[in-house]
Structures are given as structure tokens and as C-alpha cells.
N, C-alpha and C positions, 0 to 999 in steps of 0.2 A: 671734527677733531676726535681723536682716540684718546680715551682716558683709562688708565689702569688704576684699580682700586685694591689695596690690600684688604681682603675680605675674610681673613682668618677669624676674626671675632664673630662673623655670621656663621660659623660652624657650631656655635653655641646658641641655643634658643632663648637665652635670658635677654629680656626686654628692658634692661636697664639703659642708662644714658648713652653709653657708647654705641650700642647697637641701634637705639632709636635714631640717634643722629645719622648713622651711616645709611639705614634704611630709607628714611625720609629724605636725605639729601639725594641719593641715587635716583629715587622715584621722581623727584622734581627735576632733576638734571635731564632725565630722559623724556619725561612727559612735557615739560614746559620749555626746555632748552635744546631738545633734539640731539643730545650728546651721546656718542657711541661709547658704551661702557664695557670694559673687561674686568671681570672679578677674579683676582688671583688668590688661591688658597692652597693650603696643605691637606684639606680635607673637603668633602662636599659640604655645602651650606646645610645648615639645619632645615628640616622640611618646612617649618613655619616661614623661614626667611626665603626659601627657595620659591615659594608661591608668591611672595610679596615683591621680590627684587628683580627687575629686568636686567638684562646683560649677558654677555658671553661668559661662561664659566671656564676658567683655566685652573685645573687642579693638578698639582704635582707634589709628590710626597718626599720628605727628607727628614731625617733625625740626626742630630738634635735640631731644634727650632733655629738656633743661631746659623747653622748651615744652610737651612732653607732660605732664610732671610738674607744672609750676607753672601753666600756662595751661589745658589741656584737662581735666586729671584732676579739679578741682573740679566742673566741669559734669557729668561723668559720675557722680561720686558723688552729686550731687543727683538726677540722672536715674534712678539705681538705687534711690533712697530708703533709703540705707544708715543704720543706726543707729550704727555704729562703722566706721572705716576704719583697718586695721592695716598698717603697713609692717614685714614681718618680717625684713628683711635690711640692717640698720644704717642706712639712709637710704630716702627715697622717700615722704616726706610733703609735701604742698603747704603753701605758706605761708598760703593763704587756707583757712581752717579752716571747712568748711561742715557738718561733723558732728564729734563727738568723735573724737579720733585717738590711736592707740597705736603705739608704736615699739618693736621689739625691737632692742637694742643688743648685738652679740655680742662685740665686742672694740674696744679703744682701743690696740691693739698700736703703730701708727705714732706716736701721741702719747706713749705711755709710753717707748718704745725710741728714738724719733726716725726720721725717714724714712730707708730704705735706698736705696742707688744703685739706678738702673734705672727709677725711676718719673718719667715726664715731668711737667713743671710743670702742664700742662693737666690731667692726671689728678689731680694733688694738688690743684689748685684746685677741680675738680669734686667731689672727695671732700670737701674742707673745707666747701665751700658747701652741699651737700646734708645733710651731717651736722649742720652748724649749724642749718639750717632745721628739720630733723626733730626734733632735740633741743629747739629752742626752741618748736615748734608742737605737740608731743605733750602730750596731757593726762595720759598715764601712759606711762612707759618701762619695759619689761620688760628686765632684764639676766640674763645666763645663770649668773652666779655672785656671790658677795659681793665677790670680787676686782674685778669690772667695776664693781660698785656704788661701791666705794671710789674707784676711778680716775675714774669719772664725776663724783662729787661733788667730787673734788680738782680736776678740770680745767675743769669747767663750772659756772656759776652756776644750779644746778638745785635746787629745793626737794626736801628728802630724802623727803617724803611722796609725791612723784610716781614715785619709782623702786622697782621691785618685783622682787625676786629670784625667778625661776621656773626651775628646773632643766630641762635637756633629758634625753634618754634614748637608748639605742642602739636601732637598728632591730631589730624581733624576728627578722629573718632571721639575725642573728648568734646563734649557739647552739653547744654542744658537738656534735660529730659522733662517733658511735660506730663508723661503718663505716670500718675501717682500710683496706680495699680501695679504697673511694671516694677516701679521702685520697691513697693512693698514686697512683691514676690521675690525680687532680687535679694532684698535684705533677709527674707525669710530663709532663702537657699543658702545665705551666708551665716545664718544664725546670729545676726547682729541686730541689737536693740537700739532704737533711737530714744532720746538725742544722743549725739556722740561728737567729740572731736576726732579728727582723722590725722594720722601721720602716714605718709607714704614714701618708702625709700629703704635704704640699707640700715643695718643695725651696728655698723662699725663704730668704734669709740668716737671718732670725730663727728658722727651724726648727732651725738649727745642725747640719745633718746632716754637714757636713764634719768636725766634731769627733767625731762618732760613727764616721765612716769611719777617721779618724786613730787613734782609741782601739781600734777593732778591729784595725787593722794592729799597734798596739803590744802588743795581747794576745798575739800570737805564736803563736797556736793554729792548726795547719793542719787540725784535724779539725772546725771550725765555720765556717759560712758567714754571710753577712750578706745579707738580701733587703730591698731598698729599693723600696716599692710606691707609685707615684704618677705623675702626669703628668710626662713627660720634656720637656726643653727646655734653654735655655741654662744654667740652674742644674744641671740633671743632668749636662751635659757638664762642668762645673767639677768635680763630684763624681767623675765618671769618670777625670778627670785626676789627682785626689788619689789615688784607688785605684791608678792605674797608677804614679804616683810612689813610692807606698809599697809597691809589689810584691804587692798583694792583688787585683789587677784580675780574676783568674780566680775568686776566691771572693766577689765582690760582685755580686749579681744586681740588674739594674734591670728590673722587670716592665713598667713603663709603666701606663697607666690600666687597672684591672680592674673587672669588674662584681662585684656582691655575692657571687655564688655562688663566684667565684674567691677573693675576700677571705675568706670563711668557711673555705675550705680552708687558706689561708695562715696565718690565726690558729691554727687548730686543730692544725696540724702544727709550730708554732714552739716553740723552747725558751722564748722570752719576747718580749714587745713592749717595744722600747726607744724612748723618747720624750725627745730631748734639747733640746727647744725652749727658747728664751729668754723666751718668754712664751706662755702658753695660757690663754684665758679659761674654757674648759671642756674641750675635748679629746674628740671623738667617738671616735677610735681607742682612747682609754683605756678607755672604758666598753664599746665593742665587744669588746675583748680580754678584759676581765674577764667579760663575758657568755659568751664562748666558752670560758672556763675556763682560760685561760693567764696566767702570771705577767706582771707589769708592772714594768719599771724606768723611772724618770722623773726629770726634773731638779726637779720640784716648783715650778718658777716659776709665777707668776701664780696661776691657780685650781686648779692640779693637786693640791696637797695637800688642798684643800677637796673635790675630787672623788674622789680616791683614798683619803682616810683612811689607815687602816693597811695597805692592801691593795697596797703597792708597796715596792720597794727604791729608795731615792732617792740621787742623786749630785749632784755639783757640775758643772753644764754647761759651766763655763768651764775646768775642770781635766781634761785628757785622762787624767791617771793616775786621778782618781776615777772616770771613766766606764770606763776599761779594767778597774779593779778590780771594778766592779759586774758587768761582762760575765764576768769570770773567776769570780766568786762564783756567779753564776747557772749557769754552765756546769758548775761542779764540785758544786754543793750540791743534790742532788735533793730532800732533805727541805725546804729552803727554797722551791723551786719548788712543791712540793705545798701548803705552808702558804700561800703567796701566791695560788695558784690558788684555794684554797678560800675564802679571805678575799675575793678578787676577785668570785667568784660571789655571795657574800653582799652585797657592796657594790653590785654592779650591780643587784641586785634592788631596791634602794632607790630606783632612778630608773625612772620609767614614763611612757609617753606619755599614759595616762589621768589621771595625776596632774597632768601639765603642762597638758592640755587643761582639767581642772577649774578649776585656778588661773587660767588665761587666760580662761575664760568668765566666772568670777566677776568679773575685772577688767573685762571688756566691760560686764557689768551695772552695775558701780560708775560707770564713765566715762559710760555712756549716760544715766545719771540727771542728769548735769551739763548745763546749758544750753549748746549750741553756740555759739561765738563767730564771728561772720562778719567 
């Protein structure tokens, strides 16, 4: 079977959720399922992904992007003789359907919570247009949790039998580290002092990190730090201002973007991962932390309870007192941390990329049997 993947996102070296999913899915499809992959993009892949991802590269340029996606892409799909074309990152399917098409929809956050300030009307219009086309023209839609499935069926007129829940998993690089010396050396390189709570992810408003910083300040403990790992920018500057106003600037560390080796060290040495997001469809950091064997405290919004099960301490993300109380409990209760760690390792083992690839390959087989609509 020949599968085409819309690989435009892999031209960017950012290892956030969309790219993590795409890379790990492709690798598992090729290694474990023997599927022939063609990667279609308007630019060469980022060097990081070019070394990680197998498959034939098909690069053709066009501007604007809408012409690449809606005008030229169908021609190249025909030229490649693809059995199925898959857009793995929320949008990217052409309206002209020249072979069966699959969409992976990761999140409907902006539609569930509403648009946050800072996004231009052009970006919003492009997002809405491409998402609408992709949902409408997909023969099957993969969603990453039951939460997203419910949101999709509530917000769009999509037949329920076209929507399939296929969970993701953590990258195998995330694992427990037993070498204490290596951990200490890694933390020294990062300039981070233990003990600390850890947040990993973006700093957009719906991530609710300002509430975490405020709760950390209200905790009032000078023997614990807070590490915020993620791309810095204007949102991070606002968080620095909150930390400065609350008098905890010296105990809140901003690491910036980190590679996986550094993230593994940060996870392993943390008291706990704290995830205060107002909406999360799946949450890679949750499974990464569990797979590394550290406790998780989370808001439980969106698909988080579905992913975490009983392997987390939950709090109300809109209540600073609730979050501060969770931080205090985790800092003081070593037995609770051990129980959550053990439960998390077991829970993380229930997610695997081989399982994801198997379910996805079966879906490709199913849609390839349907007659393509031109």
C-alpha cells in the first residue's frame, strides 16, 4: 500500500505535539507495518526530521500555501499513485479528492474555548478554511481522544462512523534514568536547582501557566523551585513579569526550547510534572512524565482524565488555592509521590506507537477499499 503524508509541518524543527505525532507514526508504520510512505511538502524537511523519518521525499513549491494545497497537491497525489493520502496535523487535505483521504484532528481548542487575543484575522481565516475543507473531505478522521471525538461531533456535521479514536504515545526516548551523576551533570548544564516542580509545553493563554506561577508564589515555600520548559517569547515575558511581581523571580527557571535529552533529565529529576492547561486533547508531556516515572498533577480538563486515569493528582485550574494545595501536598507527601509514580509507569505502558500504527494501518486498509470520489 502506498500512503502519502502531508509533511509540511516537518519543514519546521519544532518538536511540539503535531510533529512528534507525525514522526513517531511514520516511523512505526514503516518499521512495524511495512507501509510504503511518500512525504509531500512545499519545502525540504528540517535536518532533524530528515534524519529521523523514512520515506520518499516529494517536494514541490508554490505560493500562496492555499494554491500548493488546493491546486497542485491533487496532481502530485495522482502522479505518486497513492492509495491513501493522510494529513496528520489538523488540516492539509485538498478539496479535490483524487484518492481516499484521512485526517488526524488533534484539538478543537480554539472552538471550545474561543479565540484568544494575539491571533490575526488572516491566521484565523486560514485556520478555519483549511480545517473546514479537511473535515469535510476526509473519508475518515482520526482523533486523539474521546474528548476530541465528542467536541468534533458536537461542533461539525460529521457522521459518527467516520470518526475514529486512536491514541498517541510518548517517544521511547522518555524513560527512567538510574545514573544520578548524569542527572546532576545535566541539571548543572541547565543551571537548575532541585527540588523543583516542572511544567513542559507552550505558554499560550489556554495553557494557564500564569495561574501556576501565582499558585507557586502563594505556596510560600522557599525550598522548592519551579521550572518552565518551552519556547520563550511574548507569553513567557508576561510570565516573567508575574513571577517578578509575586517575588519569586529567582526561583522560577525559564529553560527555553530543549532537546529530548535535556527534557529526559528534567523529567527524571523533578518532584512532579504540573499541567494546569484549560484544555488538552491528549497531552504528550503527561505521558512522557509518566513514562519517566515521575508523579503528575493536572487540571483534568479536556482529555486529561481520559489519558491519566488514576495516575495523577487533579486540581481546579481556575482556583489558585486548589493548585497551590496540590503543590503543597506533592512537596510534603513522599508516599503519594511514590504511588503516583508507580501508577504512572503502568498507565504509560498502555500507550504504544506500535498500537497506534496498527490501528492507523487498519484504517488505511478500510478507506482504500472505498471508491475515490473525484
